[in-house]
KESEPA-264791 format. One record per residue (C-alpha): x, y, z. Coordinates in steps of 0.5 Angstrom, whole numbers, padded with zeros to 4 digits, always signed. Example, Ala and Ser with C-alpha at 12.3 -4.5 7.8 and 13.67 -1.06 7.14 Angstrom:
REM residues 2
+0025-0009+0016 +0027-0002+0014 
END
This chain:
REM residues 252
+0079+0002-0021 +0076+0005-0015 +0070+0009-0015 +0071+0016-0014 +0071+0017-0006 +0064+0016-0003 +0060+0016-0010 +0057+0010-0013 +0061+0004-0016 +0064+0004-0023 +0059+0004-0028 +0059+0005-0036 +0054+0011-0034 +0057+0016-0033 +0052+0022-0028 +0052+0029-0031 +0049+0036-0027 +0049+0044-0028 +0047+0044-0035 +0044+0050-0037 +0037+0048-0036 +0034+0053-0042 +0036+0050-0047 +0032+0044-0051 +0033+0037-0050 +0035+0036-0058 +0040+0040-0058 +0043+0038-0052 +0043+0031-0054 +0047+0034-0059 +0053+0038-0055 +0053+0032-0050 +0055+0027-0056 +0059+0031-0060 +0063+0032-0053 +0063+0025-0050 +0064+0020-0056 +0072+0021-0057 +0071+0016-0050 +0068+0010-0053 +0061+0008-0056 +0056+0011-0054 +0050+0006-0054 +0044+0012-0051 +0043+0019-0048 +0038+0021-0043 +0035+0027-0042 +0028+0029-0040 +0024+0037-0040 +0020+0035-0034 +0021+0040-0027 +0025+0035-0023 +0030+0033-0028 +0033+0039-0031 +0039+0040-0032 +0041+0033-0032 +0043+0029-0037 +0045+0021-0037 +0051+0018-0041 +0051+0011-0043 +0057+0008-0046 +0059+0000-0048 +0065+0000-0042 +0066+0003-0036 +0073+0005-0038 +0070+0009-0043 +0065+0012-0037 +0072+0012-0033 +0076+0016-0038 +0070+0021-0039 +0070+0022-0032 +0076+0024-0031 +0078+0028-0038 +0071+0033-0039 +0070+0033-0029 +0069+0041-0030 +0068+0042-0037 +0064+0049-0039 +0060+0047-0044 +0053+0052-0045 +0057+0057-0040 +0057+0052-0034 +0061+0047-0032 +0060+0040-0032 +0058+0036-0026 +0060+0028-0027 +0060+0022-0023 +0058+0014-0024 +0050+0014-0025 +0049+0010-0018 +0045+0005-0022 +0046+0001-0028 +0042+0004-0034 +0036+0000-0039 +0041+0000-0044 +0046-0002-0040 +0042-0008-0038 +0039-0010-0044 +0046-0009-0047 +0049-0014-0042 +0043-0019-0040 +0037-0023-0042 +0029-0022-0043 +0028-0024-0036 +0034-0020-0033 +0032-0013-0037 +0024-0014-0033 +0026-0016-0027 +0032-0008-0027 +0026-0006-0030 +0020-0008-0023 +0026-0006-0019 +0027+0001-0021 +0019+0003-0022 +0018+0001-0015 +0025+0005-0013 +0021+0011-0018 +0014+0008-0012 +0017+0009-0006 +0021+0016-0008 +0015+0019-0010 +0011+0016-0003 +0016+0018+0001 +0017+0026-0002 +0010+0025+0000 +0010+0023+0007 +0015+0029+0008 +0010+0033+0005 +0005+0031+0010 +0010+0032+0016 +0011+0038+0014 +0004+0041+0013 +0003+0037+0021 +0010+0043+0023 +0005+0048+0020 -0001+0047+0023 -0004+0051+0029 -0001+0049+0036 +0003+0043+0032 -0003+0040+0032 -0003+0033+0026 -0008+0036+0022 -0015+0029+0022 -0014+0027+0014 -0020+0024+0015 -0024+0029+0017 -0029+0032+0013 -0028+0038+0008 -0032+0044+0011 -0038+0047+0007 -0037+0054+0005 -0043+0057+0010 -0042+0065+0007 -0041+0064-0001 -0038+0060-0005 -0031+0063-0006 -0029+0061+0001 -0024+0056+0002 -0024+0051+0006 -0020+0051+0012 -0019+0044+0013 -0011+0042+0013 -0013+0035+0013 -0015+0036+0006 -0008+0037+0004 -0005+0033+0008 -0007+0026+0005 -0002+0023+0000 -0005+0023-0006 -0006+0017-0010 -0001+0016-0014 +0004+0017-0009 +0003+0011-0005 +0008+0007-0004 +0008-0001-0007 +0004-0007-0004 +0000-0013-0007 -0005-0010-0008 -0007-0005-0013 -0016+0000-0013 -0016+0000-0021 -0023+0006-0022 -0026+0009-0028 -0028+0001-0031 -0035+0001-0037 -0040-0002-0032 -0041-0008-0036 -0033-0010-0034 -0034-0016-0030 -0029-0020-0025 -0027-0025-0032 -0026-0018-0037 -0021-0016-0031 -0018-0022-0031 -0017-0023-0038 -0012-0016-0036 -0009-0017-0029 -0008-0025-0030 -0003-0025-0035 +0003-0021-0030 +0006-0025-0024 +0003-0028-0018 -0004-0026-0020 -0009-0029-0014 -0016-0025-0016 -0020-0019-0017 -0025-0016-0012 -0031-0013-0014 -0034-0009-0010 -0042-0009-0008 -0046-0004-0010 -0040+0001-0013 -0040+0000-0020 -0033+0002-0025 -0028+0000-0019 -0025-0006-0017 -0018-0009-0012 -0014-0013-0015 -0009-0018-0012 -0002-0021-0012 +0003-0026-0009 +0008-0021-0008 +0009-0013-0010 +0013-0015-0016 +0007-0018-0019 +0003-0011-0017 +0008-0006-0020 +0009-0009-0027 +0001-0010-0028 +0002-0002-0026 +0006+0000-0029 +0004-0004-0036 -0005-0003-0034 -0005+0004-0032 -0008+0009-0037 -0011+0003-0041 -0016+0006-0046 -0023+0002-0044 -0029-0001-0047 -0029+0004-0054 -0024+0007-0052 -0027+0013-0049 -0025+0011-0041 -0019+0011-0038 -0017+0006-0033 -0014+0009-0027 -0009+0004-0022 -0006+0006-0017 -0004+0001-0010 -0009+0000-0005 -0009+0005+0000 -0005+0002+0006 
END
């Protein structure tokens, strides 16, 4: 069995695009299940509502053969008046890895997927920064360290400092070994943070910032540990539950 020309290698997951974006996810999943179940056992169907993922879905079969047959026979089939475009997925699905591998393999797969997701976000943010640089007057790179200009003629005036918009948001920073933690309760010390972050692979230390409350840096031996810690602690409610911890990668 060979991969489609120029496409990803055969796998048990079919990537479907050009779906009708206005269809609700439950209705879409029901229609896809009815159509694709003829080609083998379906383990999972993934379809999301966020803007970038609309019009797409992943059909996870129990075998590569079922996925291959579905691609060959359903390619171009119209559903909700739009012809579907099918291909093998570029990566294995969580459901496939969980079904065929052990827990360690699944956790490793999930960390790699999350790392790729973070890197993709960082690349998109970097591309946006380049676009802003090209759009700056005279092609001069915006000064990302410049302070926003004060509005001296009324509060309704907007800053003309393009650099403020060019800074990559914290949530899109690429993965590295150090996490930056914010919005911590004042009483949280090194021991309290070690109890939270010390359970992840490769934990090294917690560093508080002298004179600054509510923030800390958490260092790991490798990116893998930092990625796992970030994905499992970001958004955690602390203290009496009213403070939501923000976890991002350290800005390099």
